[in-house]
C-alpha positions as CSV (number, residue, x, y, z in Angstrom):
1,A,13.5,92.1,15.8
2,A,10.2,90.2,15.5
3,V,7.1,91.9,16.8
4,P,5.1,89.6,19.1
5,Q,1.4,89.2,18.6
6,P,-0.8,88.8,21.7
7,D,-3.1,85.8,21.6
8,H,-6.8,85.6,22.0
9,E,-7.5,81.9,22.7
10,E,-11.2,81.9,23.7
11,E,-12.4,81.8,20.1
12,N,-9.9,79.0,19.3
13,A,-10.6,76.9,22.4
14,V,-12.1,73.5,21.6
15,R,-14.2,71.7,24.2
16,P,-14.9,68.0,23.8
17,S,-18.5,66.8,23.9
18,T,-20.0,65.9,27.3
19,S,-20.0,62.2,26.5
20,R,-16.2,62.3,26.2
21,L,-15.8,63.6,29.8
22,H,-17.4,60.6,31.3
23,P,-15.7,57.4,30.1
24,T,-17.8,54.2,30.0
25,K,-17.1,51.0,31.9
26,D,-15.7,49.5,28.7
27,N,-12.9,52.1,28.6
28,Q,-12.0,51.8,32.3
29,E,-8.9,49.7,33.0
30,N,-8.5,47.3,35.9
31,T,-6.0,48.9,38.1
32,Q,-5.7,46.1,40.7
33,S,-2.6,44.0,40.3
34,L,0.1,42.4,42.5
35,P,3.2,44.5,43.1
36,M,6.1,43.7,40.7
37,S,9.6,44.9,40.2
38,F,10.5,47.7,37.8
39,E,11.9,45.1,35.4
40,G,8.5,43.5,35.5
41,F,6.8,46.8,34.8
42,R,9.2,47.4,31.8
43,T,8.5,44.0,30.4
44,R,4.8,44.4,30.9
45,V,4.7,47.8,29.1
46,S,7.1,46.6,26.3
47,S,4.9,43.6,25.6
48,R,1.8,45.8,25.1
49,F,3.3,48.5,22.9
50,K,5.6,48.8,20.0
51,F,8.2,51.5,20.6
52,R,9.7,53.8,18.0
53,T,13.5,53.8,17.5
54,K,14.0,55.4,14.0
55,R,14.9,59.0,13.5
56,N,15.3,60.9,10.3
57,L,17.5,63.9,10.5
58,N,16.6,65.4,7.1
59,V,12.8,65.6,7.7
60,S,11.5,66.2,11.2
61,E,10.1,63.1,13.0
62,P,6.7,64.8,13.9
63,Y,6.2,65.7,10.3
64,Q,6.9,62.1,9.2
65,K,4.3,60.8,11.7
66,F,1.8,63.4,10.6
67,Q,2.1,62.3,6.9
68,N,2.1,58.6,7.6
69,F,-0.9,58.7,10.0
70,Y,-3.1,60.6,7.5
71,K,-2.0,58.4,4.6
72,R,-3.0,55.3,6.5
73,T,-6.1,56.4,8.4
74,N,-9.5,55.6,6.8
75,S,-12.2,58.1,7.6
76,K,-14.6,55.3,8.2
77,T,-12.6,53.9,11.1
78,K,-11.4,57.1,12.8
79,N,-14.0,56.9,15.6
80,K,-13.9,53.2,16.3
81,P,-13.4,52.6,20.0
82,S,-11.1,49.5,19.4
83,L,-7.5,49.6,20.5
84,Q,-6.7,48.6,16.9
85,H,-7.6,50.6,13.8
86,S,-7.6,49.9,10.1
87,D,-5.4,51.6,7.5
88,G,-6.4,52.2,4.0
89,D,-5.7,48.6,3.0
90,G,-7.9,47.2,5.7
91,L,-5.0,46.0,7.8
92,L,-5.0,46.3,11.6
93,Q,-2.5,48.6,13.2
94,Q,-1.4,48.0,16.8
95,E,-1.5,50.7,19.4
96,S,2.0,52.0,19.9
97,V,3.7,54.4,22.3
98,W,4.8,57.7,20.8
99,S,5.9,59.6,23.9
100,L,6.9,59.0,27.5
101,D,7.4,61.3,30.5
102,L,8.5,60.6,34.1
103,A,7.7,63.0,36.9
104,D,6.7,62.8,40.5
105,G,7.1,59.0,40.6
106,L,4.6,58.5,37.7
107,V,5.1,57.3,34.1
108,I,2.9,59.1,31.5
109,V,2.4,57.1,28.3
110,A,1.0,58.7,25.2
111,C,-0.1,56.6,22.2
112,N,-0.7,56.9,18.5
113,T,-4.4,56.5,19.1
114,G,-4.7,59.6,21.3
115,K,-4.8,57.5,24.5
116,I,-2.9,58.6,27.7
117,E,-2.1,56.2,30.5
118,V,-0.6,56.9,33.9
119,W,1.5,54.1,35.4
120,N,3.1,53.5,38.8
121,P,6.6,52.3,38.0
122,M,7.2,50.7,41.5
123,T,4.2,48.4,41.4
124,G,3.5,48.1,37.7
125,E,-0.1,49.2,38.2
126,L,-2.1,51.2,35.6
127,C,-3.4,54.1,37.7
128,C,-5.7,55.6,35.1
129,S,-6.2,56.2,31.4
130,Y,-7.9,58.9,29.2
131,Q,-9.0,59.1,25.6
132,D,-11.1,61.9,24.1
133,G,-12.4,59.9,21.2
134,R,-10.8,61.9,18.4
135,R,-8.0,59.3,18.0
136,I,-5.5,62.0,17.0
137,P,-1.9,60.7,17.7
138,I,0.0,62.3,20.6
139,N,3.5,63.4,19.6
140,I,4.7,64.8,22.9
141,V,3.4,64.5,26.5
142,K,4.6,66.3,29.6
143,L,3.7,66.2,33.3
144,V,4.1,69.5,35.0
145,R,2.9,69.9,38.6
146,N,0.0,67.5,38.3
147,R,-1.0,68.9,34.9
148,I,-0.6,66.8,31.7
149,V,0.2,68.7,28.6
150,S,-0.7,66.6,25.5
151,I,0.6,67.7,22.1
152,K,-1.4,66.4,19.2
153,L,-0.2,66.0,15.6
154,D,-2.9,68.2,14.2
155,G,-1.5,71.2,16.2
156,H,-3.9,71.0,19.2
157,I,-2.8,71.1,22.8
158,D,-4.8,69.4,25.5
159,F,-4.4,70.5,29.1
160,L,-5.4,67.8,31.5
161,D,-5.4,67.6,35.3
162,L,-4.3,64.7,37.4
163,V,-6.8,64.5,40.3
164,F,-5.5,62.9,43.4
165,P,-7.5,61.8,46.5
166,S,-7.6,64.4,49.3
167,L,-4.7,64.3,51.7
168,S,-7.0,63.2,54.5
169,E,-8.1,60.1,52.6
170,S,-5.0,59.3,50.7
171,S,-2.3,57.0,52.0
172,Q,0.4,58.9,50.0
173,S,3.5,58.3,52.1
174,R,6.4,60.0,50.3
175,V,6.3,63.4,48.5
176,R,9.8,63.7,47.0
177,T,10.4,63.9,43.3
178,F,13.2,62.9,41.0
179,S,16.4,65.0,40.9
180,N,19.6,64.7,38.9
181,D,21.5,63.6,42.0
182,S,19.0,61.2,43.6
183,M,17.5,58.1,42.2
184,D,16.9,56.0,45.4
185,D,13.6,54.5,46.5
186,E,12.8,57.6,48.6
187,S,12.5,59.6,45.4
188,I,9.3,57.7,44.5
189,M,5.8,58.6,45.6
190,S,3.6,55.8,46.9
191,Y,0.0,55.8,45.8
192,S,-2.7,53.4,46.9
193,D,-5.8,55.4,46.0
194,K,-7.2,55.8,42.5
195,I,-5.9,58.7,40.4
196,T,-8.2,60.2,37.7
197,I,-7.6,62.5,34.7
198,S,-9.9,65.4,34.0
199,W,-10.0,67.6,30.9
200,R,-9.3,71.3,31.5
201,H,-8.6,73.1,28.2
202,T,-7.9,72.5,24.6
203,V,-6.5,75.0,22.2
204,K,-5.5,75.1,18.5
205,A,-1.9,76.2,18.9
206,H,-0.5,75.8,15.4
207,A,-1.7,75.4,11.8
208,Q,0.7,72.5,11.4
209,C,2.1,69.8,13.7
210,I,4.2,70.8,16.7
211,S,7.8,69.6,16.5
212,C,9.2,70.6,19.9
213,I,8.2,71.9,23.3
214,A,9.9,73.4,26.4
215,V,8.5,73.9,29.9
216,Q,9.9,75.9,32.7
217,G,8.2,77.7,35.6
218,S,4.7,78.9,34.5
219,R,5.4,79.0,30.8
220,I,5.2,76.6,27.9
221,I,6.7,77.4,24.5
222,T,6.0,75.3,21.4
223,G,7.7,75.2,18.0
224,S,5.9,74.1,14.9
225,E,6.3,73.1,11.2
226,D,4.5,76.4,10.5
227,H,7.7,78.4,11.3
228,T,6.3,80.0,14.5
229,L,6.5,79.6,18.2
230,R,3.7,80.0,20.8
231,V,3.9,80.9,24.5
232,F,1.3,79.6,26.9
233,R,0.5,79.9,30.6
234,I,0.5,76.5,32.4
235,E,-2.1,77.5,35.0
236,D,-4.9,78.1,32.5
237,G,-3.6,77.0,29.1
238,M,-4.1,80.4,27.6
239,G,-1.8,81.8,24.8
240,V,0.4,84.8,25.6
241,Y,2.5,85.4,22.5
242,T,3.0,84.2,18.9
243,L,6.7,84.6,18.0
244,H,7.8,85.2,14.4
245,G,11.5,85.2,13.4
246,H,12.2,81.9,11.6
247,C,11.9,81.0,8.0
248,G,11.8,77.2,8.4
249,P,10.2,74.6,10.6
250,I,11.3,74.8,14.3
251,T,13.6,72.0,15.3
252,S,14.6,72.9,18.9
253,V,13.6,75.2,21.7
254,F,14.5,75.8,25.4
255,I,13.6,78.0,28.4
256,D,16.4,78.9,30.8
257,R,15.8,77.1,34.1
258,N,17.5,79.9,36.0
259,N,15.8,82.8,34.1
260,H,12.3,81.8,33.0
261,S,12.0,84.9,30.9
262,A,14.8,83.9,28.5
263,A,14.3,81.3,25.8
264,G,16.0,80.2,22.6
265,S,14.9,78.4,19.4
266,A,16.4,77.0,16.2
267,S,15.0,76.0,12.9
268,Q,15.7,73.9,9.7
269,D,17.0,77.0,7.9
270,G,19.9,77.2,10.3
271,M,18.6,80.3,12.2
272,L,19.1,80.7,16.0
273,C,17.0,83.2,17.9
274,M,17.0,84.3,21.5
275,W,13.7,85.6,23.0
276,D,12.5,87.7,25.9
277,L,9.3,86.0,27.2
278,L,8.3,89.0,29.3
279,T,7.8,91.1,26.2
280,G,7.8,88.6,23.4
281,A,10.6,90.4,21.6
282,C,13.5,88.8,19.7
283,V,16.7,89.7,21.5
284,Y,18.9,88.7,18.6
285,S,19.0,86.2,15.7
286,V,22.0,84.7,14.0
287,Q,22.6,82.3,11.0
288,A,24.1,79.5,13.2
289,H,24.5,76.8,10.5
290,D,24.3,76.4,6.7
291,S,21.8,73.6,7.2
292,A,19.3,72.5,9.8
293,V,20.0,73.0,13.5
294,L,19.3,69.7,15.2
295,S,19.7,70.6,18.9
296,L,20.4,73.4,21.4
297,V,21.8,73.5,24.9
298,Y,22.7,76.5,27.1
299,S,24.9,77.5,30.0
300,P,25.1,80.7,32.0
301,S,27.6,82.1,29.4
302,Y,27.1,80.1,26.2
303,I,24.5,78.9,23.7
304,I,25.7,75.7,22.0
305,S,24.1,74.5,18.7
306,Y,24.6,71.3,16.7
307,G,23.8,71.3,13.0
308,Q,23.2,68.9,10.2
309,D,26.6,70.1,8.9
310,E,28.1,68.1,11.8
311,K,29.5,71.2,13.5
312,I,29.1,72.4,17.1
313,C,29.0,76.2,17.3
314,V,29.6,78.0,20.6
315,W,27.9,81.4,20.9
316,E,28.2,84.1,23.4
317,R,25.0,84.1,25.4
318,F,24.0,87.8,25.5
319,Q,25.1,89.2,22.2
320,G,25.2,86.2,20.0
321,H,28.9,86.4,19.0
322,L,30.5,83.2,17.7
323,I,33.2,82.0,20.1
324,N,34.3,78.6,18.6
325,T,33.4,76.1,15.9
326,I,34.0,72.4,16.4
327,N,34.0,70.0,13.5
328,T,32.8,66.7,15.0
329,V,34.0,64.7,11.9
330,V,37.5,64.6,13.5
331,A,36.1,62.2,16.1
332,G,34.2,60.0,13.7
333,E,30.6,59.8,12.6
334,Q,28.2,61.1,15.3
335,S,25.4,58.7,16.0
336,S,22.9,61.1,17.5
337,P,22.3,64.9,17.5
338,E,21.8,64.8,21.3
339,F,24.5,66.0,23.6
340,V,25.0,66.7,27.3
341,L,26.7,69.7,28.9
342,L,28.6,68.3,31.9
343,T,30.0,71.7,33.0
344,Q,30.2,75.1,31.5
345,N,33.1,74.1,29.3
346,L,32.7,70.2,28.9
347,L,30.3,68.7,26.4
348,V,29.6,65.0,25.8
349,T,28.4,63.6,22.4
350,G,27.8,60.1,21.2
351,K,29.4,58.2,18.3
352,L,29.4,54.6,17.2
353,G,30.3,52.6,20.3
354,A,31.7,55.5,22.3
355,L,31.2,58.8,24.1
356,V,33.2,61.8,23.1
357,V,34.2,64.6,25.5
358,W,34.8,68.0,24.1
359,D,36.2,71.2,25.6
360,L,34.2,74.1,24.1
361,R,37.4,76.2,23.9
362,L,39.3,73.6,21.9
363,P,38.8,72.2,18.3
364,D,39.7,68.6,19.1
365,P,38.1,66.1,21.6
366,V,39.8,65.8,25.0
367,R,38.7,62.2,25.5
368,I,36.9,59.3,23.8
369,V,35.3,56.8,26.2
370,R,34.9,53.4,24.6
371,L,31.9,51.5,26.0
372,E,32.9,48.0,24.7
373,K,34.8,46.6,21.8
374,S,31.7,44.6,20.8
375,D,29.7,47.9,20.6
376,S,31.9,49.5,17.9
377,K,29.0,49.4,15.4
378,E,26.3,50.2,17.9
379,K,24.8,53.7,17.9
380,V,25.0,55.6,21.1
381,R,22.2,58.0,22.2
382,L,22.4,60.3,25.2
383,L,19.4,60.2,27.5
384,R,20.3,62.5,30.4
385,Q,22.8,63.6,33.0
386,L,22.6,62.3,36.6
387,G,25.1,64.1,38.8
388,D,28.6,63.1,37.7
389,S,27.2,60.4,35.3
390,V,25.7,60.2,31.9
391,V,22.9,57.8,31.0
392,C,23.1,56.6,27.4
393,S,21.7,53.8,25.2
394,C,24.0,51.6,23.2
395,G,22.3,49.2,21.0
396,N,19.8,47.3,23.1
397,S,21.4,48.2,26.5
398,I,21.4,51.2,28.8
399,R,24.8,52.3,30.1
400,L,25.7,54.5,33.1
401,V,29.0,56.3,32.5
402,R,30.6,58.0,35.4
403,F,33.0,61.0,35.3
404,P,34.4,61.0,38.9
405,M,37.0,63.7,38.2
406,L,34.2,66.0,37.2
407,M,32.7,66.2,40.7
408,E,36.2,66.5,42.3
409,K,36.9,69.5,40.1
410,L,33.6,71.1,41.0
411,D,34.2,70.6,44.7
């Protein structure tokens, strides 16, 4: 079992210069605009930014970004305040969105120039923006209880606070957040006063770029290309443990939503590890796949891993014993490593033009859901589960696929 190393973050903390904490008038955005529909907001954001759609399963996506950014970036243009910057050939590169998060009725946008924007999806208004001047691309962004966690490609983590007006002055009318079973208008907060972003803490988390992150309760766990994981406290951004147990870049990590002291991770060398976050000890580790592990999900009884060998492995949760191996090739080429666990035994994956439903106890799929005949060559990516439905993307469209029998069986 790996021995955790307690962290001492004060010597690694990085504080930006005073000038970066007070943005100039040129950097402030005009937040007054007429209300518009969500479709109008989507069109407005899409017209401003160029979204990423490509994914390479052989080399991790963050590592590709890290390499491409530093090959293109000219040291003479790193600190230019323009929304466009030059590459080594003198060409202008447009600002593009690298990460999105949706929480508490707000959309958090992170860009390749290190800029963070907060949008109101109901009105299409830009609530506020923040940029520290270093122009390091942001690979992952998360909003957790009014705190923004910004993951930079150089291994730094910025902890930022969303500052709302006081309740006595604010006209905030609804305080409900999104849930898996509710997506109505009452799930959206209404803001009419200006929101601001304030810097709280910056820490050098890893020597190489961060490839994945998991957030639950008061803990954040990050996985990196340097083969290690780090555990941080959300409230103050301080490191708790450094976890060693993998011999390759970390590809996936999770924290149990029902037990915040339990976490799991996987890496490109095919290793699967389970961790106790109270002590930082490795509970067990197994060689899950012959090649890279692309994704992990969990249930109260199982840990499910999907590898580059196109196999789904079902592991006993507490001891790490292999229960079943499913070869997804029998259902055709899988279009995405993402999958959704509908129940403790039912799993949904995506293939070209269809969704595939698996029973974790059986070797063959129990059902293939064809989206449309015209979509037979379109790749399907799973986004998330909403109650008895699965949201997925197929080509240029978003599909909502319901499984009504699922809820009847649960009842």
